VOPAGU-2260 file (C-alpha; in pm, 1 decimal, decimal comma):
REM VOPAGU-2260
SITE   aa  ch    i         X         Y         Z
SITE  UNK   A    0   -1296,5    1887,0    -149,5
SITE  UNK   A    1   -1223,2    1568,3      42,7
SITE  UNK   A    2   -1208,3    1469,0     405,2
SITE  UNK   A    3   -1047,3    1173,9     579,6
SITE  UNK   A    4   -1262,9     901,2     729,7
SITE  UNK   A    5    -981,6     690,2     865,5
SITE  UNK   A    6   -1038,0     597,1    1232,0
SITE  UNK   A    7    -689,4     696,3    1342,6
SITE  UNK   A    8    -722,3    1047,6    1203,2
SITE  UNK   A    9   -1058,7    1154,2    1347,2
SITE  UNK   A   10   -1068,3    1188,1    1725,0
SITE  UNK   A   11   -1293,1    1357,2    1980,9
SITE  UNK   A   12   -1340,1    1364,5    2356,0
SITE  UNK   A   13   -1695,1    1385,7    2479,5
SITE  UNK   A   14   -1936,3    1588,8    2269,8
SITE  UNK   A   15   -1690,6    1866,3    2193,2
SITE  UNK   A   16   -1426,2    1783,8    1934,5
SITE  UNK   A   17   -1067,0    1820,7    2053,1
SITE  UNK   A   18    -856,8    1917,5    1754,4
SITE  UNK   A   19    -538,9    1888,9    1960,5
SITE  UNK   A   20    -554,7    1512,9    1909,6
SITE  UNK   A   21    -590,5    1554,4    1533,6
SITE  UNK   A   22    -275,6    1769,5    1541,6
SITE  UNK   A   23     -93,6    1492,5    1728,7
SITE  UNK   A   24    -189,8    1234,8    1467,0
SITE  UNK   A   25     -71,5    1465,3    1189,3
SITE  UNK   A   26     257,5    1550,8    1361,2
SITE  UNK   A   27     338,8    1185,3    1428,3
SITE  UNK   A   28     299,2    1096,6    1060,5
SITE  UNK   A   29     502,1    1399,6     949,7
SITE  UNK   A   30     782,2    1309,0    1192,9
SITE  UNK   A   31     803,2     956,4    1054,2
SITE  UNK   A   32     973,5    1091,0     740,6
SITE  UNK   A   33    1286,5    1235,1     913,0
SITE  UNK   A   34    1280,5     941,0    1156,0
SITE  UNK   A   35    1272,5     670,4     888,6
SITE  UNK   A   36    1519,3     860,5     668,8
SITE  UNK   A   37    1766,8     870,6     958,0
SITE  UNK   A   38    1751,3     489,7     983,4
SITE  UNK   A   39    1933,6     473,5     649,6
SITE  UNK   A   40    2236,7     636,9     810,1
SITE  UNK   A   41    2215,6     530,6    1176,4
SITE  UNK   A   42    2109,0     166,4    1109,3
SITE  UNK   A   43    1899,0     201,5    1427,8
SITE  UNK   A   44    1580,5      26,9    1320,0
SITE  UNK   A   45    1453,1    -165,2    1018,2
SITE  UNK   A   46    1472,2       4,4     679,6
SITE  UNK   A   47    1485,5     -64,6     306,4
SITE  UNK   A   48    1804,6     128,3     225,1
SITE  UNK   A   49    2123,6     156,3     432,4
SITE  UNK   A   50    2463,9     315,0     399,0
SITE  UNK   A   51    2742,9      52,8     377,4
SITE  UNK   A   52    2836,3     129,4     737,4
SITE  UNK   A   53    2643,3     319,9    1005,6
SITE  UNK   A   54    2745,4     683,4    1035,6
SITE  UNK   A   55    2860,7     764,7    1387,4
SITE  UNK   A   56    2664,0    1086,4    1418,0
SITE  UNK   A   57    2478,1    1225,1    1716,8
SITE  UNK   A   58    2239,6    1388,3    1470,3
SITE  UNK   A   59    2115,7    1059,0    1325,1
SITE  UNK   A   60    2133,9     878,9    1657,6
SITE  UNK   A   61    1930,2    1151,3    1828,2
SITE  UNK   A   62    1657,1    1143,0    1564,1
SITE  UNK   A   63    1645,5     763,0    1567,0
SITE  UNK   A   64    1669,5     701,4    1941,0
SITE  UNK   A   65    1478,2    1000,0    2076,1
SITE  UNK   A   66    1176,1     965,8    1848,9
SITE  UNK   A   67    1174,6     591,9    1906,2
SITE  UNK   A   68    1124,0     650,8    2280,4
SITE  UNK   A   69     769,5     780,9    2244,7
SITE  UNK   A   70     644,1     835,3    1890,4
SITE  UNK   A   71     443,1     513,2    1838,7
SITE  UNK   A   72     340,4     494,3    2203,3
SITE  UNK   A   73     178,4     834,0    2161,0
SITE  UNK   A   74     -11,4     702,3    1859,9
SITE  UNK   A   75    -147,6     403,1    2054,3
SITE  UNK   A   76    -256,3     631,4    2339,3
SITE  UNK   A   77    -446,5     856,9    2098,6
SITE  UNK   A   78    -593,7     549,0    1929,9
SITE  UNK   A   79    -729,4     440,6    2268,4
SITE  UNK   A   80    -917,0     770,0    2293,0
SITE  UNK   A   81   -1048,1     713,0    1940,7
SITE  UNK   A   82   -1167,9     364,8    2040,4
SITE  UNK   A   83   -1366,0     509,2    2331,4
SITE  UNK   A   84   -1547,0     754,6    2103,2
SITE  UNK   A   85   -1611,4     488,7    1839,5
SITE  UNK   A   86   -1759,0     243,2    2091,2
SITE  UNK   A   87   -1984,5     514,1    2231,7
SITE  UNK   A   88   -2140,7     548,4    1886,7
SITE  UNK   A   89   -2118,4     194,7    1745,1
SITE  UNK   A   90   -2203,6    -158,2    1845,2
SITE  UNK   A   91   -1927,0    -411,3    1907,9
SITE  UNK   A   92   -1998,0    -576,0    1572,1
SITE  UNK   A   93   -1995,0    -245,1    1383,3
SITE  UNK   A   94   -1674,8    -139,1    1558,7
SITE  UNK   A   95   -1504,2    -469,0    1470,5
SITE  UNK   A   96   -1605,9    -446,9    1105,6
SITE  UNK   A   97   -1497,1     -84,4    1080,7
SITE  UNK   A   98   -1157,4    -167,9    1233,8
SITE  UNK   A   99   -1106,4    -449,6     983,1
SITE  UNK   A  100   -1195,2    -234,8     682,0
SITE  UNK   A  101    -987,8      64,8     789,8
SITE  UNK   A  102    -685,4    -119,5     927,5
SITE  UNK   A  103    -647,9    -460,4     763,6
SITE  UNK   A  104    -751,8    -379,7     406,3
SITE  UNK   A  105    -469,7    -119,1     371,7
SITE  UNK   A  106    -226,9    -383,0     504,9
SITE  UNK   A  107    -341,5    -629,0     237,6
SITE  UNK   A  108    -296,4    -359,0     -27,1
SITE  UNK   A  109      55,9    -282,1      96,7
SITE  UNK   A  110     157,3    -649,1     114,5
SITE  UNK   A  111      53,1    -704,1    -247,0
SITE  UNK   A  112     187,2    -380,9    -399,0
SITE  UNK   A  113     393,9    -125,3    -203,7
SITE  UNK   A  114     562,8    -383,8      17,6
SITE  UNK   A  115     716,2    -587,9    -266,1
SITE  UNK   A  116     833,7    -267,5    -438,7
SITE  UNK   A  117    1009,1    -148,5    -122,2
SITE  UNK   A  118    1136,9    -499,5     -57,8
SITE  UNK   A  119    1285,8    -507,0    -408,0
SITE  UNK   A  120    1480,9    -189,4    -328,6
SITE  UNK   A  121    1613,6    -361,1     -15,0
SITE  UNK   A  122    1700,0    -679,1    -206,8
SITE  UNK   A  123    1895,9    -486,1    -471,3
SITE  UNK   A  124    2068,2    -238,9    -238,0
SITE  UNK   A  125    2149,9    -464,3      55,8
SITE  UNK   A  126    2129,6    -830,3     -45,7
SITE  UNK   A  127    2279,0    -818,0    -393,4
SITE  UNK   A  128    1968,8    -925,0    -586,7
SITE  UNK   A  129    2019,8    -859,5    -958,8
SITE  UNK   A  130    1701,3    -987,0   -1120,8
SITE  UNK   A  131    1390,4    -800,2   -1233,3
SITE  UNK   A  132    1106,7    -700,5   -1003,3
SITE  UNK   A  133     888,4    -974,6   -1153,2
SITE  UNK   A  134    1148,7   -1238,1   -1072,0
SITE  UNK   A  135    1188,1   -1096,0    -720,0
SITE  UNK   A  136     814,6   -1081,6    -640,3
SITE  UNK   A  137     779,9   -1442,0    -509,0
SITE  UNK   A  138    1087,4   -1395,1    -286,0
SITE  UNK   A  139     905,4   -1122,4     -94,0
SITE  UNK   A  140     654,8   -1377,9      35,3
SITE  UNK   A  141     912,7   -1649,7      99,2
SITE  UNK   A  142    1132,9   -1443,8     333,4
SITE  UNK   A  143     892,5   -1205,8     502,3
SITE  UNK   A  144    1119,6   -1115,7     793,8
SITE  UNK   A  145    1409,4   -1013,6     569,1
SITE  UNK   A  146    1188,8    -795,5     348,2
SITE  UNK   A  147     981,3    -638,0     629,8
SITE  UNK   A  148     655,3    -785,3     493,4
SITE  UNK   A  149     391,7    -540,0     628,6
SITE  UNK   A  150     655,4    -269,2     672,9
SITE  UNK   A  151     541,3      49,2     845,0
SITE  UNK   A  152     182,7     -79,3     857,7
SITE  UNK   A  153     278,5    -309,1    1143,4
SITE  UNK   A  154     102,4     -43,4    1349,1
SITE  UNK   A  155    -228,6    -116,0    1175,7
SITE  UNK   A  156    -190,7    -490,1    1241,1
SITE  UNK   A  157    -104,8    -432,4    1606,1
SITE  UNK   A  158    -385,7    -180,3    1652,5
SITE  UNK   A  159    -640,5    -416,0    1500,5
SITE  UNK   A  160    -531,1    -713,8    1710,8
SITE  UNK   A  161    -506,3    -509,7    2031,1
SITE  UNK   A  162    -848,4    -358,7    1958,1
SITE  UNK   A  163    -999,2    -705,7    1933,4
SITE  UNK   A  164    -818,0    -825,7    2248,0
SITE  UNK   A  165    -929,9    -519,2    2443,9
SITE  UNK   A  166   -1294,6    -533,4    2329,7
SITE  UNK   A  167   -1425,3    -741,4    2624,1
SITE  UNK   A  168   -1252,0    -508,8    2873,2
SITE  UNK   A  169   -1371,0    -192,0    2699,6
SITE  UNK   A  170   -1725,2    -329,0    2671,2
SITE  UNK   A  171   -1724,8    -409,5    3042,9
SITE  UNK   A  172   -1601,3     -60,3    3134,4
SITE  UNK   A  173   -1864,1     106,3    2915,9
SITE  UNK   A  174   -2142,5     -98,8    3073,6
SITE  UNK   A  175   -2018,4     -47,3    3430,4
SITE  UNK   A  176   -1992,5     325,5    3468,8
SITE  UNK   A  177   -1916,8     307,5    3840,5
SITE  UNK   A  178   -1594,1     117,1    3768,0
SITE  UNK   A  179   -1482,9     399,7    3539,1
SITE  UNK   A  180   -1577,8     654,5    3805,7
SITE  UNK   A  181   -1369,1     469,1    4063,2
SITE  UNK   A  182   -1069,6     456,9    3829,7
SITE  UNK   A  183   -1107,7     828,7    3760,1
SITE  UNK   A  184   -1123,2     906,1    4130,9
SITE  UNK   A  185    -804,2     712,3    4199,3
SITE  UNK   A  186    -610,7     875,7    3914,3
SITE  UNK   A  187    -732,9    1223,2    4014,5
SITE  UNK   A  188    -587,9    1196,3    4366,2
SITE  UNK   A  189    -256,3    1371,4    4439,4
SITE  UNK   A  190       5,4    1249,6    4189,5
SITE  UNK   A  191    -170,5     924,7    4101,4
SITE  UNK   A  192    -165,7    1035,0    3737,7
SITE  UNK   A  193     192,2     901,4    3752,0
SITE  UNK   A  194      72,8     552,5    3846,0
SITE  UNK   A  195      60,5     430,6    3481,0
SITE  UNK   A  196     425,7     535,7    3447,5
SITE  UNK   A  197     533,9     268,4    3695,4
SITE  UNK   A  198     319,5       1,6    3528,8
SITE  UNK   A  199     472,6      72,9    3187,4
SITE  UNK   A  200     826,8     108,7    3322,7
SITE  UNK   A  201     793,0    -219,3    3514,4
SITE  UNK   A  202     672,2    -401,4    3202,7
SITE  UNK   A  203     966,6    -260,3    3008,4
SITE  UNK   A  204    1208,4    -365,3    3282,9
SITE  UNK   A  205    1074,9    -721,7    3295,1
SITE  UNK   A  206    1020,9    -788,8    2923,3
SITE  UNK   A  207    1239,3    -561,5    2710,4
SITE  UNK   A  208    1577,6    -728,6    2785,9
SITE  UNK   A  209    1440,2   -1063,6    2663,0
SITE  UNK   A  210    1219,0    -928,7    2382,0
SITE  UNK   A  211    1401,4    -630,8    2225,5
SITE  UNK   A  212    1141,5    -608,2    1952,7
SITE  UNK   A  213    1062,6    -713,2    1597,0
SITE  UNK   A  214     718,2    -622,2    1462,0
SITE  UNK   A  215     587,5    -976,7    1424,2
SITE  UNK   A  216     334,2    -952,1    1711,7
SITE  UNK   A  217     389,1   -1317,5    1811,5
SITE  UNK   A  218     711,4   -1310,6    2012,3
SITE  UNK   A  219     721,2    -931,4    2033,6
SITE  UNK   A  220     587,0    -943,3    2387,9
SITE  UNK   A  221     750,9    -630,1    2529,1
SITE  UNK   A  222     605,1    -409,4    2255,5
SITE  UNK   A  223     268,2    -586,2    2262,8
SITE  UNK   A  224     234,1    -536,2    2638,6
SITE  UNK   A  225     349,2    -173,5    2633,3
SITE  UNK   A  226     132,9     -75,8    2336,4
SITE  UNK   A  227    -165,5    -246,2    2498,1
SITE  UNK   A  228    -108,6     -39,4    2812,5
SITE  UNK   A  229     -90,9     288,6    2621,5
SITE  UNK   A  230    -399,1     192,3    2419,6
SITE  UNK   A  231    -593,1     104,4    2736,1
SITE  UNK   A  232    -477,0     412,1    2927,3
SITE  UNK   A  233    -585,2     623,1    2630,0
SITE  UNK   A  234    -931,0     465,0    2645,2
SITE  UNK   A  235    -957,8     526,3    3022,3
SITE  UNK   A  236    -821,9     881,3    3026,3
SITE  UNK   A  237    -996,9     984,9    2706,9
SITE  UNK   A  238   -1342,8     935,8    2855,3
SITE  UNK   A  239   -1275,9    1186,5    3135,0
SITE  UNK   A  240   -1237,7    1559,0    3074,8
SITE  UNK   A  241   -1111,8    1591,5    3433,2
SITE  UNK   A  242    -824,9    1350,3    3367,3
SITE  UNK   A  243    -726,1    1530,5    3047,3
SITE  UNK   A  244    -738,3    1858,4    3242,9
SITE  UNK   A  245    -519,0    1701,3    3511,2
SITE  UNK   A  246    -264,4    1600,6    3246,4
SITE  UNK   A  247    -266,7    1953,5    3104,3
SITE  UNK   A  248    -234,1    2109,7    3448,5
SITE  UNK   A  249      69,1    1892,4    3528,2
SITE  UNK   A  250     239,6    1955,2    3195,4
SITE  UNK   A  251     545,2    2118,4    3357,7
SITE  UNK   A  252     598,3    1821,5    3588,8
SITE  UNK   A  253     566,7    1578,7    3298,7
SITE  UNK   A  254     810,6    1783,1    3089,0
SITE  UNK   A  255    1075,6    1783,9    3362,6
SITE  UNK   A  256    1041,5    1408,4    3408,2
SITE  UNK   A  257    1039,8    1352,1    3031,2
SITE  UNK   A  258    1358,6    1552,2    2973,4
SITE  UNK   A  259    1536,3    1396,8    3271,9
SITE  UNK   A  260    1453,8    1036,1    3185,2
SITE  UNK   A  261    1518,6    1077,9    2811,4
SITE  UNK   A  262    1854,2    1252,5    2860,0
SITE  UNK   A  263    1966,1     994,3    3116,0
SITE  UNK   A  264    1854,8     710,6    2886,4
SITE  UNK   A  265    2043,5     850,1    2585,4
SITE  UNK   A  266    2360,5     921,3    2785,4
SITE  UNK   A  267    2366,3     578,0    2946,9
SITE  UNK   A  268    2287,8     395,0    2623,0
SITE  UNK   A  269    2548,0     580,7    2415,7
SITE  UNK   A  270    2823,4     641,5    2671,8
SITE  UNK   A  271    2806,6     413,5    2975,7
SITE  UNK   A  272    2614,1     101,1    2868,3
SITE  UNK   A  273    2753,4      45,2    2520,4
SITE  UNK   A  274    2802,4    -327,2    2596,6
SITE  UNK   A  275    2506,2    -357,5    2831,4
SITE  UNK   A  276    2471,5    -655,6    3062,4
SITE  UNK   A  277    2136,0    -779,4    3193,0
SITE  UNK   A  278    2117,7    -531,6    3482,3
SITE  UNK   A  279    2211,4    -240,1    3259,1
SITE  UNK   A  280    1949,7    -345,6    3002,4
SITE  UNK   A  281    1689,3    -347,1    3278,6
SITE  UNK   A  282    1790,3       4,7    3384,5
SITE  UNK   A  283    1768,7     128,6    3026,2
SITE  UNK   A  284    1431,1     -40,8    2981,5
SITE  UNK   A  285    1290,9     118,1    3296,7
SITE  UNK   A  286    1409,0     461,4    3180,2
SITE  UNK   A  287    1255,0     397,2    2837,1
SITE  UNK   A  288     917,5     326,7    2997,0
SITE  UNK   A  289     939,3     637,2    3215,9
SITE  UNK   A  290    1044,2     858,1    2924,6
SITE  UNK   A  291     772,6     719,0    2696,7
SITE  UNK   A  292     487,3     784,1    2939,3
SITE  UNK   A  293     601,8    1132,3    3042,9
SITE  UNK   A  294     663,5    1243,4    2683,1
SITE  UNK   A  295     318,7    1119,3    2582,4
SITE  UNK   A  296     160,4    1310,4    2872,5
SITE  UNK   A  297     366,1    1621,8    2794,3
SITE  UNK   A  298     258,1    1623,5    2431,1
SITE  UNK   A  299    -106,2    1554,6    2520,3
SITE  UNK   A  300     -99,7    1850,3    2761,4
SITE  UNK   A  301      88,2    2083,9    2527,7
SITE  UNK   A  302    -134,7    2025,3    2226,6
SITE  UNK   A  303    -446,9    2046,2    2441,7
SITE  UNK   A  304    -339,1    2386,0    2575,2
SITE  UNK   A  305    -194,5    2544,2    2262,5
SITE  UNK   A  306    -322,4    2357,7    1955,6
SITE  UNK   A  307    -685,6    2281,9    2031,7
SITE  UNK   A  308    -812,9    2463,0    1724,1
SITE  UNK   A  309    -911,9    2382,4    1369,8
SITE  UNK   A  310    -800,1    2549,5    1048,9
SITE  UNK   A  311    -760,9    2476,2     677,8
SITE  UNK   A  312    -409,5    2337,6     723,5
SITE  UNK   A  313    -528,6    2081,9     979,0
SITE  UNK   A  314    -814,0    1978,4     751,2
SITE  UNK   A  315    -576,4    1918,2     462,1
SITE  UNK   A  316    -314,5    1738,7     669,9
SITE  UNK   A  317    -578,7    1519,4     833,1
SITE  UNK   A  318    -714,2    1432,2     491,3
SITE  UNK   A  319    -371,0    1326,0     365,2
SITE  UNK   A  320    -205,6    1181,7     678,4
SITE  UNK   A  321    -295,7     814,4     637,3
SITE  UNK   A  322    -205,2     824,9     268,2
SITE  UNK   A  323     133,2     971,7     363,0
SITE  UNK   A  324     178,6     701,2     625,0
SITE  UNK   A  325     100,7     435,4     365,2
SITE  UNK   A  326     330,2     562,1      86,5
SITE  UNK   A  327     610,6     757,5     254,3
SITE  UNK   A  328     852,1     470,6     318,0
SITE  UNK   A  329     859,4     363,2     -46,4
SITE  UNK   A  330     913,9     721,8    -164,1
SITE  UNK   A  331    1197,3     800,7      76,7
SITE  UNK   A  332    1360,7     462,9      15,9
SITE  UNK   A  333    1370,3     524,4    -359,7
SITE  UNK   A  334    1512,7     874,0    -305,3
SITE  UNK   A  335    1780,6     742,2     -69,7
SITE  UNK   A  336    1862,8     456,6    -306,8
SITE  UNK   A  337    1949,8     694,4    -590,1
SITE  UNK   A  338    2098,0     977,0    -380,5
SITE  UNK   A  339    2341,7     742,8    -205,7
SITE  UNK   A  340    2495,5     669,7    -546,5
SITE  UNK   A  341    2607,2    1033,3    -562,8
SITE  UNK   A  342    2892,1    1196,4    -369,0
SITE  UNK   A  343    2660,9    1431,2    -180,5
SITE  UNK   A  344    2711,3    1496,9     189,2
SITE  UNK   A  345    2504,0    1247,9     396,6
SITE  UNK   A  346    2333,2    1530,5     585,4
SITE  UNK   A  347    2235,4    1692,2     256,3
SITE  UNK   A  348    2099,7    1358,4     135,0
SITE  UNK   A  349    1892,3    1331,8     452,7
SITE  UNK   A  350    1752,2    1681,9     397,3
SITE  UNK   A  351    1679,8    1631,3      25,7
SITE  UNK   A  352    1511,7    1298,6      98,6
SITE  UNK   A  353    1287,6    1446,4     370,0
SITE  UNK   A  354    1180,6    1748,7     164,3
SITE  UNK   A  355    1154,0    1543,5    -154,3
SITE  UNK   A  356     931,2    1284,5      15,1
SITE  UNK   A  357     682,8    1551,3     124,1
SITE  UNK   A  358     676,7    1714,6    -221,5
SITE  UNK   A  359     648,8    1390,8    -420,2
SITE  UNK   A  360     371,7    1270,3    -193,1
SITE  UNK   A  361     170,0    1590,5    -243,4
SITE  UNK   A  362     189,7    1537,2    -619,5
SITE  UNK   A  363      94,9    1172,2    -580,3
SITE  UNK   A  364    -199,3    1259,1    -358,4
SITE  UNK   A  365    -333,8    1543,3    -572,6
SITE  UNK   A  366    -285,8    1374,2    -908,3
SITE  UNK   A  367    -364,3    1011,7    -824,9
SITE  UNK   A  368    -477,3     907,3    -477,3
SITE  UNK   A  369    -776,0    1135,1    -429,6
SITE  UNK   A  370    -892,8    1081,6    -789,3
SITE  UNK   A  371    -899,4     699,4    -798,8
SITE  UNK   A  372   -1193,3     548,0    -612,3
SITE  UNK   A  373   -1025,2     225,5    -489,1
SITE  UNK   A  374    -726,6     424,3    -361,2
SITE  UNK   A  375    -957,3     674,3    -191,4
SITE  UNK   A  376   -1121,3     385,3     -10,0
SITE  UNK   A  377    -792,7     225,6      96,1
SITE  UNK   A  378    -657,0     559,0     218,2
SITE  UNK   A  379    -978,7     650,3     398,9
SITE  UNK   A  380   -1056,7     955,0     184,8
SITE  UNK   A  381   -1418,3    1051,6     140,6
SITE  UNK   A  382   -1556,8    1314,4     -90,5
SITE  UNK   A  383   -1768,9    1562,1     100,7
SITE  UNK   A  384   -2121,0    1623,0     -19,0
């Protein structure tokens, strides 16, 4: 039997392990399959395979837009909690080395192997490339923006860089316990747990209209700032059981705010602000920030209350989640590439692609990934003693 050692799949708060956060990590990765498959049809986001024209469907738009509001922000928040636990057990040097091995090495693997394969699918399906994969391979490195270079592992690059940027701050907070106590006391008062909402929403309002987002880090200042905030707030809130309890206790309030802001955002974006001017973009950006924070808090509270338990399913999903994250986009892109050549209904293609991606990955994991030592290392899979 194997277990996962990847830093973004193993999370605790304090001495007692909180499995609710492991469930969050697993759910986020599982949701990426329907989310990324929908991009093929909605054209909302960067993908490797597209329909000739976007399909005007609320189904695809909902999956693309709604998940995009909070899904990666939730992951950065949980990663902040993970960073707190790691720094409590490791030195700065050990933490930095571990982050490099577990985050950057998989990116290098993807850039040299999976990335060019997925990029080749994009070149053939969207840009009319007709040569062999071998002849295409150099093109992948010559036009990195067109072919999505590090693809879905942009998250690993961002997490590594933000981890290094945040290290001096996190080190200071760990050494100055009274500062952390003061922050906790402020956030515990009345409704001050909403204070981060206004910080994130303000950043979105000021930066998002000018920097709509492309995962290049340099120049992607709205995303960099927002992800850094979620990562830092995760670090701060994760060290305090009282703050996590406060989030759980206010779950109903967060849910009401999350639904209200998300619904208003989607209605305005799709109905009222279709040709948004600067003011309208600022309104949408503010609502995006509010929806992101409240959905993250709602999900943290919900999983803490109802899913804080371990079982065999969680163990297996945790063991496979980073591998699925690494390989899923290539699998679903290949499925979409061939299925779109048929006359099947687009919704049926979406369903077949989602289910097929899960099933093909399980076969890949069981037959190859967990049996090949270099792949086990890249995917963070350890054999238990």
